[in-house]
C-alpha positions as CSV (number, residue, x, y, z in Angstrom):
1,L,-27.5,-31.9,63.6
2,P,-25.2,-29.6,65.6
3,N,-26.1,-29.5,69.3
4,R,-24.9,-26.0,70.2
5,F,-25.0,-22.4,69.0
6,A,-22.3,-20.9,66.9
7,I,-20.4,-18.4,69.0
8,N,-21.8,-15.4,67.1
9,E,-25.5,-16.5,67.3
10,V,-28.1,-14.9,69.4
11,P,-30.1,-17.2,71.6
12,L,-33.8,-17.9,70.9
13,A,-34.8,-16.6,74.2
14,F,-34.0,-12.9,74.9
15,I,-35.2,-10.1,77.1
16,S,-37.2,-7.4,75.2
17,P,-37.8,-3.8,76.4
18,S,-41.3,-4.8,77.6
19,T,-41.8,-5.3,81.3
20,L,-43.4,-8.1,83.4
21,G,-46.0,-6.6,85.6
22,H,-46.7,-8.1,89.1
23,Y,-50.1,-7.4,90.5
24,H,-52.1,-8.9,93.3
25,Q,-55.8,-8.1,92.7
26,A,-56.3,-7.0,89.1
27,A,-54.4,-6.5,85.9
28,I,-54.8,-5.3,82.3
29,S,-52.7,-5.7,79.1
30,T,-53.4,-3.8,75.9
31,D,-51.6,-3.2,72.7
32,A,-52.2,0.6,72.7
33,P,-49.7,2.6,74.7
34,G,-51.2,4.7,77.5
35,C,-54.6,2.9,77.4
36,A,-53.9,0.7,80.4
37,A,-52.5,3.2,82.8
38,Q,-52.8,6.9,83.3
39,G,-51.2,8.6,80.4
40,S,-47.7,8.6,79.0
41,K,-45.7,11.0,76.8
42,E,-47.3,9.2,73.8
43,T,-50.9,9.9,75.0
44,I,-52.9,12.5,76.9
45,N,-53.8,12.3,80.5
46,L,-56.4,9.5,80.7
47,S,-58.3,9.8,84.0
48,L,-61.1,7.4,83.4
49,Y,-59.0,5.2,81.3
50,D,-56.8,4.5,84.3
51,F,-57.7,0.9,84.8
52,R,-57.4,1.2,88.6
53,K,-59.8,4.2,88.7
54,V,-62.5,2.4,86.8
55,L,-62.4,-0.5,89.3
56,E,-62.0,1.7,92.3
57,R,-65.3,3.5,91.3
58,N,-66.9,0.0,91.6
59,G,-66.8,-0.6,87.9
60,T,-66.6,-4.1,86.4
61,I,-63.9,-5.4,84.1
62,V,-66.5,-5.0,81.3
63,D,-66.7,-1.3,82.1
64,A,-62.9,-1.2,82.0
65,A,-62.8,-3.0,78.7
66,I,-65.2,-0.6,77.0
67,T,-63.2,2.5,78.2
68,T,-59.9,0.8,77.2
69,L,-61.2,-0.1,73.7
70,L,-62.5,3.4,73.1
71,C,-59.0,4.6,74.0
72,N,-57.4,1.9,71.8
73,G,-59.5,3.0,68.8
74,L,-58.2,6.6,69.2
75,V,-54.6,5.7,69.9
76,N,-54.4,3.0,67.2
77,P,-57.1,4.1,64.6
78,Q,-55.4,2.0,61.9
79,S,-56.3,-1.2,63.8
80,M,-59.7,-0.7,65.4
81,G,-62.5,1.7,66.3
82,V,-66.2,2.2,66.6
83,G,-66.5,1.6,62.8
84,G,-65.5,-2.1,63.3
85,G,-66.5,-5.1,65.4
86,F,-65.2,-7.5,68.1
87,L,-65.3,-10.9,69.7
88,M,-65.2,-11.4,73.5
89,V,-64.8,-14.1,76.1
90,Y,-65.9,-13.2,79.7
91,Y,-65.3,-15.6,82.6
92,K,-67.4,-14.9,85.7
93,A,-65.6,-16.5,88.6
94,S,-68.6,-16.5,91.1
95,E,-70.6,-18.6,88.6
96,K,-67.6,-20.6,87.3
97,K,-69.1,-19.9,83.9
98,A,-67.9,-18.4,80.6
99,Y,-69.9,-16.1,78.3
100,T,-68.9,-15.2,74.7
101,L,-70.2,-12.2,72.8
102,D,-70.0,-12.1,69.0
103,A,-70.1,-8.5,67.8
104,R,-68.6,-9.3,64.5
105,E,-69.7,-7.2,61.5
106,T,-72.2,-8.6,59.0
107,A,-72.7,-8.5,55.3
108,P,-75.4,-6.0,54.2
109,S,-78.8,-7.4,53.1
110,A,-78.0,-6.2,49.5
111,A,-74.7,-8.1,49.4
112,S,-74.3,-11.2,47.2
113,P,-71.6,-13.7,46.3
114,N,-71.1,-12.0,42.9
115,M,-71.3,-8.4,44.1
116,F,-67.7,-7.7,43.1
117,D,-68.0,-9.2,39.6
118,G,-66.6,-6.8,37.1
119,K,-65.3,-4.5,39.8
120,N,-61.8,-3.3,40.2
121,P,-60.2,-5.6,42.8
122,I,-59.2,-2.6,44.9
123,E,-63.0,-2.1,45.7
124,R,-62.9,-5.2,47.9
125,I,-60.3,-3.4,50.1
126,L,-61.0,0.3,49.8
127,G,-64.2,2.2,49.3
128,P,-68.0,1.8,50.1
129,L,-68.5,-1.8,48.9
130,S,-65.8,-3.0,51.3
131,I,-67.8,-1.9,54.4
132,A,-69.7,-4.4,56.4
133,V,-72.4,-3.4,58.9
134,P,-70.5,-1.7,61.8
135,S,-71.2,-3.5,65.2
136,E,-68.6,-2.2,67.7
137,L,-70.9,0.1,69.6
138,R,-73.9,-2.3,69.6
139,G,-71.5,-4.8,71.1
140,Y,-70.3,-2.5,73.8
141,Y,-74.0,-1.7,74.7
142,A,-74.9,-5.4,74.9
143,A,-71.9,-6.2,77.1
144,W,-72.6,-3.2,79.4
145,K,-76.2,-4.1,79.8
146,K,-75.3,-7.6,80.9
147,F,-72.2,-7.0,82.9
148,G,-71.6,-3.3,83.3
149,R,-72.0,-1.3,86.6
150,L,-70.9,2.3,86.0
151,R,-73.1,4.7,84.2
152,W,-73.0,4.2,80.4
153,A,-72.3,7.9,79.9
154,D,-69.3,7.8,82.2
155,L,-67.5,5.3,80.0
156,F,-67.3,7.8,77.1
157,Q,-66.2,11.0,78.8
158,D,-62.5,10.7,78.2
159,A,-62.9,9.4,74.7
160,I,-64.9,12.5,73.9
161,K,-62.1,14.6,75.5
162,M,-59.4,12.7,73.5
163,C,-61.3,13.3,70.3
164,R,-61.5,17.1,70.9
165,E,-58.1,17.7,72.4
166,G,-56.2,15.2,70.3
167,T,-54.1,12.2,70.7
168,P,-50.4,12.2,69.7
169,I,-49.4,10.0,66.7
170,T,-47.8,6.9,68.2
171,P,-44.8,5.1,66.7
172,I,-47.0,2.3,65.3
173,V,-49.3,4.8,63.6
174,D,-46.4,6.7,62.3
175,R,-45.0,3.5,60.8
176,M,-48.4,2.6,59.2
177,L,-48.7,6.1,57.7
178,A,-45.2,5.7,56.2
179,I,-46.3,2.5,54.6
180,Y,-49.9,3.3,53.5
181,G,-49.9,7.1,53.4
182,A,-49.1,7.3,49.7
183,K,-52.3,5.3,49.0
184,I,-54.6,7.8,50.8
185,P,-56.5,9.9,48.2
186,V,-55.4,13.5,48.5
187,G,-58.3,15.6,49.7
188,S,-60.4,12.7,51.1
189,R,-61.7,12.9,54.7
190,I,-59.1,10.4,55.9
191,W,-56.4,12.4,54.2
192,K,-57.6,15.5,56.0
193,L,-57.6,13.6,59.3
194,F,-54.0,12.7,59.1
195,Y,-52.7,15.7,57.1
196,N,-50.6,18.4,58.7
197,E,-51.5,21.5,56.7
198,A,-48.9,23.7,58.3
199,K,-46.1,21.4,57.3
200,G,-47.6,20.2,54.0
201,R,-47.3,16.4,54.8
202,L,-48.9,13.6,56.7
203,K,-48.6,13.9,60.4
204,K,-45.7,12.3,62.2
205,R,-45.0,10.9,65.6
206,G,-46.0,13.2,68.5
207,E,-48.3,15.4,66.3
208,L,-51.9,15.5,67.4
209,L,-54.7,13.6,65.8
210,I,-57.9,15.6,66.4
211,R,-61.4,14.2,65.7
212,P,-64.1,16.6,66.6
213,E,-66.9,15.0,64.5
214,L,-66.3,11.6,66.2
215,G,-66.2,13.3,69.6
216,G,-69.7,14.9,68.9
217,F,-71.1,11.5,67.8
218,L,-69.7,9.7,70.9
219,E,-71.3,12.4,73.1
220,R,-74.6,11.6,71.5
221,V,-74.1,7.9,72.0
222,A,-73.2,8.5,75.6
223,A,-76.4,10.4,76.2
224,N,-78.7,8.1,74.2
225,P,-77.5,4.5,73.9
226,E,-81.0,3.3,72.8
227,G,-80.5,5.4,69.7
228,L,-78.1,2.6,68.6
229,I,-81.2,0.3,68.6
230,N,-84.2,2.5,67.6
231,G,-82.4,4.2,64.7
232,E,-82.0,7.7,66.0
233,L,-78.2,7.6,66.0
234,L,-78.0,4.9,63.3
235,A,-79.6,7.4,60.9
236,E,-76.5,9.6,61.2
237,M,-74.3,6.6,60.4
238,R,-76.6,5.7,57.5
239,A,-76.4,9.2,56.1
240,D,-72.6,9.0,56.1
241,L,-72.7,5.6,54.4
242,A,-75.3,6.8,51.8
243,E,-73.1,9.8,51.0
244,V,-70.4,7.5,49.8
245,Q,-72.8,5.1,48.1
246,S,-72.5,2.2,50.5
247,I,-75.1,-0.5,50.0
248,I,-75.7,-0.7,53.8
249,S,-79.3,0.4,54.6
250,L,-80.7,1.9,57.7
251,Q,-82.6,-1.4,58.3
252,D,-79.3,-3.3,58.2
253,L,-78.0,-1.1,61.0
254,I,-81.3,-1.5,63.0
255,D,-81.5,-5.2,62.5
256,Y,-78.0,-6.0,63.6
257,E,-77.8,-8.0,66.8
258,P,-74.7,-8.9,68.8
259,L,-74.9,-12.7,69.7
260,W,-74.3,-14.3,73.1
261,R,-73.1,-17.7,72.0
262,K,-72.2,-20.8,73.9
263,P,-68.4,-20.8,74.4
264,L,-66.2,-23.6,73.1
265,E,-64.5,-25.4,75.9
266,I,-61.5,-27.5,74.9
267,P,-59.7,-29.8,77.3
268,L,-55.9,-29.3,77.1
269,R,-53.6,-32.3,77.1
270,T,-50.7,-32.4,79.5
271,W,-47.2,-33.6,78.4
272,D,-47.4,-36.7,80.6
273,H,-50.7,-37.6,78.9
274,K,-52.7,-37.7,82.1
275,S,-56.3,-36.5,82.2
276,P,-56.5,-32.9,81.2
277,N,-56.6,-30.5,84.1
278,L,-56.9,-27.3,82.1
279,R,-59.6,-26.1,79.8
280,L,-59.2,-23.6,77.0
281,V,-62.3,-21.4,76.6
282,T,-62.9,-19.4,73.4
283,T,-65.4,-18.0,71.0
284,P,-67.0,-20.3,68.4
285,P,-66.6,-19.7,64.7
286,P,-66.3,-17.2,63.0
287,S,-63.5,-17.1,65.5
288,S,-60.3,-19.2,65.1
289,G,-60.0,-20.1,68.7
290,V,-60.8,-23.8,68.0
291,L,-57.7,-24.0,65.8
292,I,-55.5,-22.9,68.7
293,G,-56.8,-25.7,71.0
294,L,-56.3,-28.2,68.2
295,A,-52.7,-27.1,67.6
296,L,-51.9,-27.2,71.4
297,N,-53.3,-30.7,71.8
298,T,-51.4,-31.9,68.7
299,L,-48.1,-30.5,69.9
300,A,-48.6,-31.8,73.4
301,S,-48.6,-35.3,72.0
302,Y,-44.8,-34.9,71.7
303,N,-42.8,-35.1,74.8
304,Y,-41.2,-31.6,75.0
305,T,-40.7,-31.5,78.7
306,S,-38.0,-28.9,78.7
307,K,-37.2,-25.7,76.9
308,E,-33.6,-26.9,76.7
309,G,-34.6,-29.0,73.7
310,L,-35.1,-25.8,71.8
311,F,-31.4,-24.9,72.2
312,N,-29.9,-28.0,70.6
313,G,-30.6,-30.3,67.7
314,D,-34.1,-31.0,68.9
315,G,-34.9,-27.4,68.0
316,V,-35.0,-28.3,64.3
317,L,-37.5,-31.0,64.8
318,Y,-39.6,-28.8,67.2
319,Y,-39.9,-26.0,64.6
320,H,-40.5,-28.5,61.8
321,R,-43.4,-30.1,63.7
322,L,-44.7,-26.7,64.7
323,A,-44.8,-25.6,61.0
324,E,-46.5,-28.8,60.0
325,V,-49.2,-28.4,62.6
326,F,-49.8,-24.9,61.4
327,K,-50.3,-26.2,57.9
328,F,-52.8,-28.7,59.0
329,I,-54.9,-26.3,61.1
330,F,-54.9,-23.6,58.3
331,A,-56.2,-26.3,55.9
332,K,-59.0,-27.0,58.4
333,R,-59.6,-23.2,58.7
334,S,-60.7,-23.1,55.1
335,F,-63.6,-25.4,55.9
336,L,-64.9,-23.6,59.0
337,T,-67.8,-21.2,58.7
338,D,-70.1,-19.2,61.1
339,E,-71.4,-21.6,63.7
340,C,-74.9,-20.3,63.3
341,C,-75.1,-21.7,59.8
342,M,-73.4,-25.0,60.1
343,N,-75.0,-28.2,58.8
344,A,-74.7,-31.5,60.6
345,E,-71.5,-32.5,58.9
346,E,-69.9,-29.1,59.6
347,K,-70.9,-29.3,63.3
348,E,-69.3,-32.8,63.5
349,F,-66.2,-31.4,61.9
350,L,-66.0,-28.6,64.5
351,R,-66.7,-31.1,67.4
352,K,-63.9,-33.4,66.3
353,M,-61.4,-30.5,66.3
354,M,-62.1,-30.0,70.0
355,T,-61.1,-33.6,70.9
356,L,-57.8,-35.3,71.7
357,P,-58.5,-38.0,68.9
358,G,-58.8,-35.1,66.5
359,A,-55.4,-33.9,67.5
360,D,-53.9,-37.4,67.4
361,E,-55.1,-37.7,63.8
362,I,-53.0,-34.7,62.8
363,A,-49.9,-35.9,64.8
364,A,-50.1,-39.3,63.1
365,N,-49.9,-37.6,59.7
366,I,-46.8,-35.4,60.5
367,T,-43.7,-36.7,58.9
368,D,-40.5,-35.9,60.8
369,T,-38.3,-36.4,57.7
370,G,-39.9,-33.9,55.3
371,T,-42.8,-31.8,54.1
372,H,-45.6,-32.5,51.6
373,N,-47.6,-30.9,48.8
374,L,-50.6,-28.7,49.6
375,S,-53.3,-31.4,49.1
376,F,-51.7,-33.7,51.7
377,Y,-52.7,-31.2,54.4
378,G,-56.4,-31.5,53.5
379,S,-57.2,-28.4,51.6
380,I,-56.8,-26.9,48.1
381,F,-58.8,-23.8,49.0
382,S,-57.4,-20.4,49.8
383,S,-58.7,-18.3,52.7
384,M,-58.6,-14.5,53.0
385,A,-55.7,-13.3,55.0
386,D,-57.2,-10.9,57.5
387,V,-54.8,-8.4,59.1
388,G,-54.8,-5.7,61.7
389,T,-56.8,-5.9,65.0
390,S,-56.3,-4.8,68.6
391,H,-56.5,-6.9,71.8
392,V,-57.2,-6.3,75.5
393,S,-56.8,-8.9,78.3
394,I,-58.1,-8.2,81.8
395,I,-58.3,-10.1,85.2
396,G,-60.4,-8.4,87.9
397,P,-60.3,-8.4,91.7
398,E,-63.2,-10.8,91.9
399,G,-61.3,-13.4,89.9
400,D,-63.2,-12.6,86.6
401,G,-61.4,-12.6,83.3
402,L,-62.0,-11.0,80.0
403,S,-60.4,-11.4,76.6
404,I,-61.5,-9.2,73.7
405,T,-60.2,-8.7,70.2
406,S,-61.5,-5.8,68.0
407,T,-60.8,-4.9,64.4
408,I,-61.6,-2.7,61.3
409,N,-59.6,-5.3,59.3
410,T,-56.8,-4.0,57.1
411,P,-54.8,-0.9,58.2
412,F,-57.2,2.1,58.2
413,G,-60.1,-0.1,57.1
414,S,-62.1,1.1,54.1
415,G,-60.4,4.4,54.1
416,I,-63.8,6.2,54.5
417,V,-64.5,8.6,57.3
418,G,-68.0,9.8,57.9
419,S,-68.6,13.5,57.5
420,R,-71.3,13.6,60.3
421,T,-70.0,10.9,62.7
422,G,-66.3,11.0,62.1
423,I,-66.3,7.2,62.1
424,L,-63.5,5.4,60.2
425,F,-65.4,2.5,58.7
426,N,-64.2,-1.1,58.4
427,N,-63.5,-3.1,55.3
428,E,-64.6,-6.5,56.6
429,M,-66.2,-7.5,53.2
430,H,-62.7,-8.2,52.2
431,D,-62.7,-11.1,54.7
432,F,-65.2,-13.0,52.6
433,S,-64.1,-15.2,49.7
434,I,-65.3,-14.3,46.2
435,A,-67.0,-17.1,44.2
436,G,-65.3,-18.2,41.0
437,T,-62.0,-16.5,41.7
438,T,-58.6,-17.7,42.4
439,N,-55.9,-16.1,44.5
440,F,-52.3,-15.2,43.5
441,F,-51.3,-18.8,43.8
442,G,-54.0,-20.1,41.5
443,L,-56.1,-21.7,44.2
444,P,-59.9,-21.4,44.3
445,S,-61.7,-19.5,47.1
446,S,-63.1,-21.5,50.0
447,P,-66.8,-22.2,49.5
448,A,-67.3,-21.9,53.3
449,H,-66.3,-18.3,53.3
450,L,-68.4,-16.9,50.5
451,I,-70.5,-13.7,50.9
452,R,-74.0,-14.3,52.3
453,P,-76.4,-11.5,53.3
454,G,-76.3,-11.1,57.0
455,G,-73.3,-13.5,57.2
456,R,-70.3,-12.9,59.5
457,P,-67.0,-13.3,57.8
458,F,-64.5,-15.8,59.2
459,S,-61.8,-14.3,61.3
460,S,-58.4,-15.1,62.8
461,M,-59.4,-13.3,66.0
462,A,-59.2,-15.8,69.0
463,P,-59.8,-14.3,72.4
464,I,-58.9,-17.1,75.0
465,I,-59.3,-17.8,78.7
466,V,-57.7,-20.9,80.4
467,T,-59.4,-22.3,83.5
468,D,-58.7,-25.1,86.0
469,T,-61.1,-28.0,85.4
470,A,-60.8,-29.2,89.0
471,N,-62.0,-26.0,90.7
472,G,-63.0,-23.7,88.0
473,T,-60.5,-21.0,88.8
474,L,-59.0,-18.7,86.2
475,R,-55.4,-19.4,85.2
476,L,-54.7,-17.3,82.1
477,V,-56.2,-14.6,79.8
478,I,-54.6,-14.2,76.4
479,G,-55.2,-12.9,72.9
480,A,-53.4,-11.1,70.1
481,S,-53.6,-8.8,67.2
482,G,-52.1,-9.3,63.8
483,G,-54.5,-11.1,61.4
484,T,-53.6,-14.7,60.5
485,Q,-50.5,-14.4,62.7
486,I,-52.8,-14.2,65.7
487,I,-53.3,-18.0,65.5
488,T,-49.6,-19.0,65.2
489,A,-48.5,-16.4,67.8
490,I,-50.9,-17.5,70.5
491,V,-50.0,-21.2,69.9
492,Q,-46.3,-20.5,70.3
493,V,-46.8,-18.4,73.4
494,L,-49.0,-21.0,75.1
495,I,-46.8,-24.0,74.1
496,K,-43.8,-22.2,75.7
497,H,-45.7,-21.0,78.8
498,I,-46.4,-22.8,82.1
499,L,-48.8,-21.6,84.7
500,S,-46.7,-21.4,87.8
501,F,-48.8,-23.8,89.9
502,A,-47.0,-27.0,90.8
503,A,-49.8,-29.1,89.6
504,Y,-48.9,-28.0,86.0
505,A,-45.2,-28.8,86.2
506,N,-45.5,-31.2,83.2
507,L,-47.4,-28.8,81.0
508,Y,-45.6,-27.0,78.2
509,L,-42.1,-25.5,78.4
510,G,-41.9,-23.7,81.6
511,M,-41.7,-20.0,80.7
512,N,-43.5,-17.1,82.4
513,V,-45.8,-15.1,80.2
514,K,-43.2,-12.4,79.3
515,A,-40.5,-14.9,78.3
516,A,-43.0,-16.9,76.2
517,I,-44.2,-13.7,74.4
518,D,-40.6,-12.5,73.8
519,F,-39.5,-15.8,72.3
520,I,-38.6,-15.7,68.6
521,R,-41.6,-16.9,66.4
522,I,-42.2,-18.5,63.1
523,H,-45.4,-18.4,61.0
524,H,-46.8,-20.7,58.3
525,Q,-50.4,-20.5,57.0
526,L,-50.1,-23.2,54.3
527,I,-50.7,-20.7,51.5
528,P,-48.3,-19.2,50.5
529,E,-46.0,-22.2,50.9
530,T,-43.4,-20.2,52.9
531,L,-42.2,-20.5,56.5
532,R,-41.6,-17.0,57.8
533,Y,-39.3,-16.5,60.8
534,E,-38.2,-13.6,62.9
535,K,-34.5,-12.6,62.8
536,N,-32.0,-14.3,65.1
537,L,-33.5,-17.8,64.6
538,P,-30.2,-19.8,64.8
539,S,-28.6,-20.8,61.5
540,F,-28.5,-24.5,62.4
541,I,-32.3,-24.4,62.7
542,L,-32.8,-22.5,59.5
543,Q,-30.5,-25.0,57.6
544,G,-32.2,-27.9,59.2
545,L,-35.6,-26.6,58.1
546,K,-34.4,-26.1,54.6
547,D,-33.0,-29.6,54.6
548,L,-36.4,-30.9,55.5
549,G,-38.0,-29.2,52.5
550,H,-39.3,-25.9,54.0
551,K,-39.1,-22.7,51.9
552,I,-38.1,-20.1,54.4
553,S,-38.1,-16.3,54.5
554,E,-37.1,-13.8,57.3
555,K,-39.8,-11.4,58.1
556,D,-40.8,-9.1,61.0
557,L,-43.9,-10.7,62.3
558,A,-46.7,-8.3,63.1
559,S,-48.6,-10.3,65.8
560,A,-48.7,-8.8,69.3
561,V,-49.8,-10.9,72.2
562,Q,-51.4,-9.6,75.4
563,G,-51.3,-12.0,78.3
564,I,-51.9,-12.2,82.0
565,E,-51.2,-15.4,84.0
566,V,-52.3,-16.3,87.5
567,A,-49.1,-17.5,89.2
568,N,-48.8,-19.5,92.4
569,L,-46.4,-16.9,93.9
570,P,-46.5,-14.4,96.8
571,C,-47.0,-11.0,95.4
572,L,-46.3,-7.4,96.5
573,G,-45.9,-8.3,100.2
574,H,-49.1,-10.4,100.4
575,S,-48.8,-13.8,102.0
576,E,-51.4,-15.3,99.7
577,H,-49.8,-17.3,96.8
578,R,-51.6,-15.5,94.0
579,C,-49.8,-13.1,91.7
580,L,-51.0,-11.7,88.3
581,L,-48.1,-11.5,85.9
582,A,-48.9,-9.3,82.9
583,N,-47.1,-8.5,79.7
584,A,-47.8,-6.5,76.6
585,D,-45.9,-7.6,73.5
586,H,-42.9,-5.5,72.6
587,R,-43.7,-6.0,68.9
588,K,-46.4,-3.4,69.1
589,G,-45.4,-1.4,72.1
590,G,-48.5,-1.8,74.3
591,D,-49.0,-1.3,78.0
592,H,-50.1,-3.1,81.2
593,D,-51.3,-1.9,84.6
594,G,-53.0,-3.2,87.7
595,F,-52.9,-3.2,91.5
């Protein structure tokens, strides 16, 4: 293989327009422009949403996360909002303990594995049957009751103002409307929401998105959060759902419970194969966090001690192994299910994935000289390819960390907007598999992901925190948006990233969080059998991958990673060697802030 770039090729590592923030006490990274700091020309003036102001008023990072997510849902309504749900990891430094909150949507009590039999396939994606029980607001309230400090009502004031005064259409929303706008039914509530009557077309970048009904509903939620539990506010939501003939009942909304679950804690292998000194903390299934830990420990069994290997012939082997690891973990994904409902065999399957021997088993089956057929990787089942999502990463002045990913699933969710609440409802029922069906490639649906009343659909969301096993201190907060690409994006960022403490000099490939996020990525999810890559991947690597049997296709990858590392560096004039380095992925145009 050639050991250098052709003269006209662009290096794998490049500097994107995103910035690397340096903060001493606290930092936030989000994928919605203007939701981390006070306003920008793409958003309105966000007084409470200013991250610094929330903390200066003695708020916690949970308070800050709620205000930021409310902002995200208004700035990026195609990705998330109060009609969806989320997964969260919170690390409390004073206790050296992690907490995980599962506020994932659930299937209605009237749902069944065959509920889509005889239906038009589009009904799984758009319309009332696609809606799962919304859980975002119940999750916010549960998180606030346990870890919030500001008044509940204060967290909603700017969201209410944004709804009524409007938020400008951002470049990403403009792009999504250009792609999906033709599919929006003319005259529907969502069409009216995004339609510019004066110009006779869908709204474009910079034009205001005004949501008065949602603002009124959020005002009632701010004044009466218990109404989310006793049914007073839920009755409004149920009336909206009944109006469009959703099968979600008022009792479904009342019975919904966010779950505080025991976090998964996965020791991370170092390149020199010494005892792990880092721990990856994530949410249990239906999250995909365990797959990221498994992939990292598998890749760490190879001795990539320098990023220089990616710029010569070793780069082909690196990307080949990376793609093969992705195939194996996506095969395992098809067997994972909600942790609450696992039998003994499934629990053992999950436990093994968290161990180094489990990673070694994958590495032992990777062939450096070629690829294999689907069954070799351990699965002949298809999994639903979830998309969308929004992510926020935060580190606070007390050393706490929070990683939270929220979604309404595919762009613009179910396409249904409530007439009373103004809520844009999710389409999470599409994340379940359908019994007796095959996908486009003729593969049967995974039995582990079938519809079950009250069940939580499996998700690619993977909020992650990394801690030091020796002293329990926080080292990294990371997560991503982008459906199945969340998994492969986070793995590639982490494998290229080194926490700047000298003790970790042998871990991964030595890039700061921005360089690791900027780096060109690939994606493979086993099915379809295609390795997708971002442009500017060098031709010698592409040819090498094809020679090894990979089917390849260039594609703009939609995943956006939000990361904050704790670096062992002096920062902003402080003598203490502690600097928070924050980056928001340029692929979605997010924002970071701190102090």
